[in-house]
C-alpha positions in Angstrom: 99.5 50.6 109.6 97.0 52.4 111.8 99.1 55.7 111.6 96.2 58.4 111.9 98.3 61.5 111.3 101.6 62.9 110.6 104.3 62.8 112.9 105.3 66.5 113.8 109.0 66.0 114.6 111.9 64.1 116.6 112.9 65.1 119.8 116.4 65.0 118.8 116.3 67.8 116.3 113.9 70.4 116.9 112.0 71.1 113.8 112.9 67.9 112.3 109.7 66.6 110.7 109.1 62.8 110.7 106.7 60.8 108.1 105.0 57.7 108.2 104.0 55.7 105.3 101.6 57.8 103.5 103.1 61.1 103.7 106.1 62.7 102.5 107.7 65.6 104.6 109.0 68.7 103.1 112.3 69.6 104.4 114.1 72.8 103.2 117.3 71.1 103.1 119.6 69.4 105.2 118.6 67.2 108.4 118.1 70.6 110.3 115.3 72.9 108.8 112.7 75.2 109.6 109.3 76.6 107.9 108.8 78.4 104.7 112.0 80.4 105.2 114.5 77.9 105.6 117.6 77.7 103.7 117.5 76.3 99.9 120.6 74.3 100.5 120.3 71.3 98.4 123.2 69.5 97.5 124.6 70.3 94.4 123.9 67.6 91.2 126.9 65.6 90.3 128.5 66.3 86.7 126.3 64.4 84.2 127.9 60.9 83.5 126.7 60.9 79.7 127.6 57.4 78.4 126.6 55.1 81.4 123.5 57.1 82.2 122.5 56.8 78.3 123.1 53.0 78.4 121.3 52.9 81.6 118.3 54.7 80.0 118.2 52.4 77.0 118.5 49.5 79.1 115.2 50.5 80.8 113.7 49.5 77.3 115.0 45.9 77.7 111.3 44.2 78.4 110.0 45.6 74.8 112.6 43.9 73.0 110.2 42.3 70.4 108.3 45.5 69.9 111.5 47.5 69.1 112.4 44.6 66.7 108.7 45.7 65.0 109.8 49.4 65.1 112.9 48.8 63.4 111.3 46.4 60.8 108.5 49.2 60.2 111.5 51.5 59.8 113.5 49.9 57.3 110.4 49.4 55.3 109.4 53.0 55.3 112.9 54.1 54.9 113.1 51.9 51.8 110.3 53.3 50.2 111.1 56.5 51.1 115.0 56.7 49.4 113.5 54.6 46.4 111.1 57.7 45.7 113.9 60.5 44.3 115.1 57.5 42.0 112.1 57.2 40.3 111.3 61.1 40.3 114.9 61.4 38.4 113.4 58.9 36.0 110.6 60.8 35.4 112.8 64.1 34.8 115.0 62.1 32.6 111.6 60.9 30.2 110.9 64.7 30.3 114.4 66.2 29.1 114.6 63.4 26.7 111.1 63.7 25.0 112.1 67.7 25.1 115.1 66.9 23.1 114.0 64.3 21.2 111.2 66.7 19.7 113.8 69.3 18.7 116.2 66.6 16.6 115.0 65.7 13.1 112.4 63.0 12.7 113.4 59.8 11.0 117.1 60.1 12.1 118.6 57.7 14.6 120.3 58.7 18.0 123.4 57.5 16.4 123.3 59.7 13.1 122.6 62.8 15.4 125.3 62.4 17.7 127.8 61.7 14.5 126.8 64.7 13.1 127.2 66.7 16.2 130.8 65.3 16.4 131.6 66.2 13.1 130.6 69.9 13.4 132.9 69.9 16.6 130.2 70.0 18.9 131.8 66.9 20.9 130.2 68.4 24.4 126.9 68.2 23.1 127.4 64.6 21.4 128.6 63.5 24.7 125.6 64.8 26.6 123.1 63.3 24.3 125.0 60.1 24.3 124.1 59.6 27.7 120.6 59.8 27.3 117.8 57.3 25.4 116.2 59.9 22.6 114.0 59.1 19.5 114.3 61.9 17.3 111.1 63.8 16.2 109.2 62.1 19.2 107.9 64.3 22.2 107.4 63.6 25.9 106.2 60.2 26.8 103.3 60.9 29.1 102.3 57.3 29.3 105.4 56.4 30.7 106.0 59.7 32.9 102.5 59.0 34.4 103.4 55.5 35.2 106.7 56.6 36.8 104.8 59.2 39.0 102.2 56.8 40.0 104.8 54.5 41.4 106.3 57.2 43.2 103.2 58.5 44.7 102.7 54.9 45.9 106.0 54.7 47.4 105.7 57.6 49.3 101.9 56.7 50.8 103.5 53.6 52.1 106.6 55.0 53.5 104.6 57.2 55.3 102.1 54.5 56.2 104.6 52.3 57.8 105.9 55.6 59.3 102.7 56.0 61.1 102.3 52.2 62.4 106.3 52.5 63.3 105.5 55.6 65.3 102.1 54.2 66.9 104.4 51.1 67.9 107.2 53.5 69.4 104.2 55.3 71.3 103.7 52.3 73.0 106.7 51.0 73.8 108.1 54.3 75.4 104.9 54.9 77.8 105.0 51.3 78.7 108.6 51.7 80.0 107.5 54.9 81.7 104.7 53.3 83.3 107.1 50.6 84.9 109.4 53.6 85.7 106.8 55.4 87.5 106.0 51.9 89.4 109.5 51.6 90.4 109.7 54.9 91.8 106.6 54.7 93.8 107.8 51.5 95.2 111.1 52.8 95.8 109.6 55.7 97.8 108.0 53.5 100.3 111.4 51.6 100.9 113.5 54.5 101.4 114.3 55.2 105.1 112.8 58.7 106.9 116.7 59.6 106.7 116.6 60.1 102.8 113.2 62.3 103.2 115.4 64.6 105.8 117.6 65.4 103.2 115.5 66.5 100.5 113.0 68.9 99.8 110.0 67.6 98.8 109.2 69.8 95.9 112.5 68.8 94.7 111.7 64.9 95.3 108.1 65.5 93.6 110.0 67.1 90.5 111.8 64.1 89.8 109.0 62.1 90.1 106.9 64.3 87.7 108.9 66.6 85.5 111.8 64.4 85.1 109.8 61.1 84.3 107.9 63.3 81.8 111.1 64.7 80.3 112.6 61.1 80.0 109.2 60.0 78.3 109.5 62.6 75.8 113.2 62.5 75.2 112.9 58.7 74.6 109.7 59.3 72.3 111.2 61.6 70.0 115.1 60.5 70.4 114.4 56.8 69.5 112.0 57.7 66.7 114.4 60.3 65.3 117.6 57.6 65.9 116.4 55.0 64.2 114.9 56.9 61.4 117.9 59.1 60.5 120.1 56.6 60.7 118.6 54.2 58.4 118.1 57.1 56.1 121.5 58.0 56.1 122.2 54.3 55.3 119.8 53.9 52.6 120.8 57.3 50.8 124.3 56.4 51.3 123.5 53.3 49.1 121.8 55.1 46.5 124.1 57.7 46.2 126.9 55.3 45.4 124.8 53.5 42.7 124.3 56.9 41.1 128.0 58.3 41.2 130.6 57.3 43.5 132.5 60.4 43.0 129.3 62.9 44.1 128.8 60.1 46.8 132.5 60.9 48.2 131.8 64.6 48.2 128.3 64.1 50.3 130.6 61.9 52.7 132.5 65.1 54.0 129.4 66.0 55.9 129.9 63.1 58.3 133.4 64.1 60.0 132.4 67.7 60.1 128.9 67.0 61.4 130.1 64.7 64.0 132.9 67.4 64.9 130.7 70.0 65.2 128.1 68.3 67.4 130.8 67.2 69.4 132.2 70.8 70.2 128.5 72.3 70.8 127.1 69.4 73.1 130.1 69.3 75.3 129.1 73.1 76.1 125.5 72.4 76.7 125.7 69.2 78.6 126.4 70.7 81.9 124.1 73.4 81.3 121.1 71.3 81.1 122.2 69.4 84.2 122.1 73.0 85.8 118.6 73.4 84.3 117.2 70.1 85.8 118.9 70.6 89.2 117.5 74.3 89.5 113.8 73.4 88.5 113.8 70.9 91.3 115.0 73.6 93.6 112.2 76.3 92.1 109.6 73.4 92.7 110.8 72.9 96.3 110.6 76.5 97.2 106.8 77.6 95.3 105.9 74.2 97.5 107.3 75.2 100.7 106.3 78.9 100.1 102.4 77.5 99.3 102.3 75.2 102.2 103.1 78.6 104.5 101.3 81.0 102.7 99.4 82.1 105.7 102.3 82.5 107.7 104.1 84.6 104.9 100.9 86.9 105.2 101.0 87.1 108.5 104.5 88.3 108.8 104.3 90.6 105.8 107.5 88.2 104.1 105.7 88.5 100.9 108.7 90.7 99.7 111.2 88.3 100.6 109.6 85.5 99.1 109.0 87.0 95.9 112.9 88.5 96.0 113.7 84.6 96.6 111.4 83.4 93.8 113.0 85.9 91.3 116.6 84.6 92.4 115.7 81.3 91.7 113.9 81.9 88.5 116.6 84.0 86.9 119.1 80.9 87.8 116.6 78.6 86.1 116.4 81.0 83.2 120.3 81.5 82.7 120.4 77.5 82.8 117.9 76.9 80.5 118.6 79.7 78.0 122.2 78.9 77.9 121.2 75.2 77.4 118.8 75.8 74.7 120.3 78.4 72.9 123.8 76.5 72.8 122.3 73.3 71.8 120.3 75.3 69.1 123.4 76.1 67.3 123.8 72.6 66.1 121.3 72.8 63.6 122.0 75.5 61.7 125.7 75.0 62.0 124.7 71.4 60.2 122.5 73.2 57.8 125.2 75.5 57.0 127.6 72.3 56.1 124.6 70.8 54.1 124.5 73.8 52.3 128.2 73.8 51.1 128.0 70.2 50.3 125.0 70.9 48.3 126.7 73.5 46.4 129.6 71.5 45.8 127.3 68.8 44.3 125.6 71.0 42.0 128.6 72.0 40.5 130.3 68.6 40.0 127.0 67.2 38.7 126.6 69.5 36.2 130.2 69.0 35.0 129.0 65.4 34.7 126.1 66.0 32.9 127.7 68.0 30.4 130.2 65.3 29.7 127.8 62.9 29.5 128.8 60.8 32.7 125.3 61.1 34.1 121.7 62.0 33.0 120.2 65.4 34.4 117.3 63.2 35.9 120.1 61.3 37.8 121.8 64.5 39.3 118.3 65.6 40.4 118.0 62.5 42.1 121.3 62.8 43.7 121.0 66.5 44.9 117.4 65.2 46.6 119.7 62.4 48.1 122.2 65.0 49.3 119.5 66.9 51.1 118.1 63.4 52.6 121.7 62.9 53.6 122.3 65.9 55.4 119.1 66.4 56.7 119.0 63.2 59.0 122.5 64.2 60.1 121.3 67.5 61.4 118.4 66.1 62.8 120.9 63.5 64.6 122.9 66.6 65.9 120.0 68.3 67.2 118.3 65.6 68.9 121.6 65.8 70.9 120.1 68.8 73.3 116.7 66.4 73.7 119.2 63.5 74.5 121.2 65.4 76.7 118.2 67.1 78.6 116.3 63.3 78.8 119.7 61.5 80.0 120.0 65.0 82.7 116.6 63.7 84.1 117.0 60.1 84.1 120.7 60.4 86.2 118.0 62.2 88.6 115.6 59.8 88.7 118.3 56.7 88.8 120.0 58.4 91.7 116.5 58.0 93.5 116.2 54.5 92.5 119.7 54.2 93.6 119.3 55.3 97.6 120.1 53.0 100.1 116.7 51.6 101.3 115.4 50.3 104.6 117.0 47.0 105.7 115.7 43.7 104.2 112.8 42.2 106.5 112.3 38.5 106.9 110.2 36.5 105.0 107.9 35.3 107.6 106.3 37.2 110.2 107.3 36.4 113.5 104.1 35.9 115.7 103.2 39.0 117.8 100.5 38.9 120.5 98.0 41.3 121.2 98.5 42.4 124.6 101.0 45.2 124.2 103.7 44.8 126.5 106.7 46.5 125.0 109.9 46.8 126.7 113.0 49.1 125.9 116.4 47.4 126.9 119.5 49.4 126.8 118.6 51.1 123.7 120.8 54.0 121.9 120.5 56.2 118.8 121.6 59.0 117.4 121.0 60.8 114.0 124.4 61.6 113.5 127.5 59.5 114.8 128.9 62.4 116.2 126.0 63.5 118.2 124.4 61.0 120.7 120.6 61.4 121.2 119.6 58.4 123.4 122.1 56.3 125.5 121.4 52.9 127.0 117.7 53.7 127.7 115.5 51.1 129.2 112.0 50.9 130.4 109.0 48.8 130.9 105.2 49.4 129.3 102.6 46.7 130.6 100.0 46.0 129.3 96.7 48.5 129.6 99.2 51.0 131.3 99.1 54.7 130.1 102.7 56.0 130.1 103.2 59.4 129.6 106.4 61.3 128.5 107.0 64.7 129.1 110.2 67.1 128.8 111.5 69.7 127.3 111.8 70.0 123.4 114.4 68.3 122.3 114.9 65.8 125.0 114.0 63.0 122.2 110.2 62.2 123.4 108.9 61.8 119.8 112.0 60.1 119.1 111.1 57.2 121.4 107.8 56.6 119.4 109.6 56.4 116.0 111.7 54.1 117.2 109.1 51.8 118.3 107.4 52.3 115.0 110.9 51.5 113.4 111.0 54.7 111.3 114.4 54.6 112.6 116.9 51.7 113.3 118.5 51.4 116.6 122.4 51.8 116.9 122.4 49.4 120.1 120.0 47.7 122.2 116.6 46.1 121.6 112.8 47.0 121.5 110.5 44.0 122.4 106.5 43.6 121.7 105.3 40.7 123.7 108.7 39.4 124.1 109.6 39.6 120.3 112.3 41.4 119.0 110.5 44.4 116.8 113.6 44.1 114.2 112.3 40.5 113.7 108.8 41.8 113.0 107.8 43.1 109.4 107.5 46.6 109.3 103.8 46.3 108.1 102.8 43.9 110.8 104.4 45.8 113.4 102.5 49.0 112.3 99.2 47.4 112.1 99.3 46.7 115.9 100.2 50.4 116.5 97.9 53.6 116.1 99.1 57.3 116.3 97.4 60.6 116.8 99.6 63.3 116.4 99.3 66.9 116.7 100.2 67.3 113.0 96.9 66.0 111.4 96.9 64.4 108.2 93.9 64.3 106.0 93.2 63.3 102.3 90.8 64.5 99.7 87.9 62.1 100.0 84.8 62.2 101.9 84.4 62.2 105.8 83.6 58.4 106.0 86.8 57.6 103.7 88.8 59.7 106.1 87.8 57.8 109.2 87.9 54.3 107.6 91.6 54.7 106.6 92.2 53.2 110.0 90.7 50.3 109.3 89.7 49.9 105.6 87.6 46.9 106.1 85.2 48.4 109.1 81.3 48.5 108.3 79.0 51.4 108.3 77.9 51.0 111.8 81.7 50.5 113.4 82.4 53.8 111.5 79.8 55.5 113.2 80.5 54.1 116.6 84.0 55.4 116.4 82.5 58.7 115.5 80.1 59.0 118.4 82.6 57.9 120.7 85.0 60.6 119.7 82.4 63.0 119.5 83.0 63.6 115.6 79.4 62.9 115.1 78.5 66.1 116.5 79.7 68.2 114.1 79.3 66.0 111.3 75.4 65.7 111.9 75.6 69.5 111.2 77.1 69.2 107.9 74.6 69.1 104.7 76.4 65.9 103.4 76.8 64.6 106.4 79.5 61.6 106.2 79.7 62.4 102.6 81.1 65.8 102.9 84.2 65.9 100.7 87.2 67.3 102.3 89.2 70.0 100.5 92.9 69.5 100.1 94.2 68.4 103.7 90.7 69.3 105.1 91.1 72.7 104.7 87.4 73.3 104.9 87.2 71.8 108.7 88.5 73.6 111.4 92.3 72.5 112.9 90.2 71.0 116.2 87.6 69.1 113.8 90.5 67.7 111.7 92.2 66.4 115.1 88.9 64.6 115.8 88.8 63.0 112.5 92.4 61.5 113.1 91.2 60.3 116.9 88.4 58.8 115.4 90.3 56.8 112.7 92.8 55.6 115.6 89.5 54.6 117.4 88.3 52.6 114.8 91.7 51.0 114.2 91.7 49.3 117.7 95.6 48.9 118.0 97.3 46.8 120.5 99.5 50.0 121.3 98.1 53.4 121.0 100.6 56.6 120.6 99.3 60.1 121.5 101.6 62.7 120.8 99.7 66.2 121.5 96.8 64.6 120.1 94.5 67.1 122.0 96.2 70.1 121.3 94.1 71.6 118.4 90.6 71.2 120.5 89.1 73.5 122.9 89.3 72.6 126.5 85.5 71.3 126.9 86.1 69.0 123.8 89.6 68.1 125.4 87.9 67.0 128.2 85.1 65.0 126.0 88.1 63.3 123.9 90.1 62.5 127.4 87.0 60.4 128.1 86.8 58.9 124.8 90.7 58.1 125.0 90.1 56.5 128.3 88.0 54.3 126.6 90.3 53.5 123.7 93.3 52.9 126.3 91.5 50.5 128.0 93.3 46.9 127.5 96.1 48.3 125.4 99.4 50.0 126.0 99.4 53.9 125.6 101.9 56.0 125.3 101.3 59.8 125.6 103.5 62.9 124.8 102.3 66.1 126.4 103.5 69.4 127.1 100.3 70.3 129.1 100.8 68.5 132.2 97.3 68.7 133.0 96.2 66.2 130.5 98.6 63.2 131.9 98.0 63.3 135.8 96.0 60.3 135.6 99.0 58.4 133.8 100.1 55.2 135.5 103.6 55.9 134.6 105.1 59.1 133.8 108.7 59.6 131.9 110.6 62.5 132.3 112.9 63.1 129.5 116.0 65.3 129.1 118.7 64.9 126.6 117.5 61.8 125.3 117.7 60.2 128.9 115.0 59.0 131.5 115.8 61.3 134.2 112.7 60.3 136.6 110.0 58.3 136.5 106.6 57.5 138.8 103.2 58.8 139.1 102.1 62.4 138.9 101.6 62.7 142.8 105.2 60.9 143.5 106.5 63.1 141.4 105.7 66.0 142.6 106.5 65.1 145.9 110.0 64.6 144.6 110.4 67.9 143.7 112.4 67.0 141.0 112.5 68.1 137.2 108.9 67.3 136.9 108.1 69.1 139.8 109.5 72.4 138.1 107.6 71.6 135.0 104.7 71.6 136.7 105.3 74.6 138.6 106.4 76.4 135.4 102.9 75.8 134.1 100.6 76.3 136.8 102.4 78.0 139.8 105.4 79.9 138.9 105.3 83.7 137.5 106.7 84.5 134.2 110.7 84.7 134.2 113.2 85.7 132.2 115.0 82.8 130.4 
């Protein structure tokens, strides 16, 4: 689309800002919003629907199924090696303990003889303990066997770490590709949303969903999937090993599971709503900061720093309270589960000691079991503590999904309808309203012939800019139709329609890039000579030639290193280069000086030749030569004609003209 600047507002709702496809407006709440000090009334977030939202978030990983299977396989191997380690270390402990006991036994005697001697002397407990061991009386520790066991344990742990690292690497790719696709969908969604959506949400709030919430989803997926897979497999693997060592001790360890689930559920239930509030307040605070920063000059001019700071403190305090509460309450999970794990650890140590004393288990087996008990409770605690991370991620996901689920613009026909280049625009009984209960334009009809300049004048809120927005299909009609060269614009794809229209608006838009790039935005395929011709025709070349870098001068954020008038000239040059069939000028020369305005009007006259032009103006001196002047009030055309005929009629136009040039100031 050959849009050269941002729309500045609808005639229907004073202060309402519009957008084209390259700019997201920044409302400060609902449809009617003001400047930097407008209210921050963002609709409250719905309560987090955790289950469906979490499943939908996991569904985003569906294209990575093959890689997820690999992640699972790597995790199984890594956990298998990891849980085998304590068993080997237990064997090492058995070798050390058996060697130490054997050294104190009489050499030459057999283990059976030693045990029989102990029973004969009434030491049945010691006899039972030695009976569970493999002893060689008189011999010491078998260091060769011990070294072999330790080397195997070291190899297992090294392999477990290696497979764990590979798993993390593969999983990182899975998550980042998923988030990459999610960002692409959000970007595409934004361009399919109607302007009504942007009129109902703060720009900072929208940007927070696109940036903060997506980053939080990425972080949550990265950590929660890795922890969940590893922790669950570890719990299963350790549970198997514990039952192989001692079913009695394994049953004691299993007490941890229901206690962990109940504790986690109780704490997570309280922290869940706080995480929703945390990200809601984050979006609101971002919206307020963005709005205040954009209107920073006005804040200084009107001396409202204290008010802005106070509003910031209030929003920041709300975010602090929600974040502190969410993190504190969810942070209770890990200490609570650690306490439960310690209680179970004490029980295992006591019962295990009794079993060693009774000969039911060897010391190394109890040591291995204690290690397994720690390995068992630790992943359970990790799963519990992961709840806060998962809740935070799902809260962000729900905000992103709500954006993706918004109603889109009406679906367009697949094939573009042929539109000629003459630019005959006809409104036939058009009706439109921003709100069903507040009609704005009703049964409006007009004809703009090719090459004709149509000026639209009227008081603020009359519907002038709304008329332009309807031509561009920024909004859809409630009734009637608009045709361009005999073709209903609703049958023409928006891209095709807007490519035949150029806009130069009061509220300029420039991006960070060279002056050449900003002019060429109107037609990227333009040659250097065509860009220079457009710049000379619109008098841009006069000030650009004086710059050290010329057309290679890089504009700062939104063109802050050039004056308002120079920015306006650049947007006019952009429209000149686009050569559209229909030209729309909405207070296009309001930011330039009187002398430059006369020069630009000459350039506009050349640009308007052989194409239909719509000029919205408050300064009536700029539209005296228009072929047709439409006077609008409350969404209706109350008068139309030439400058001379309307003055002679003595109606609404004459009153406007006299108010500007003849009448003295009067109290309203």
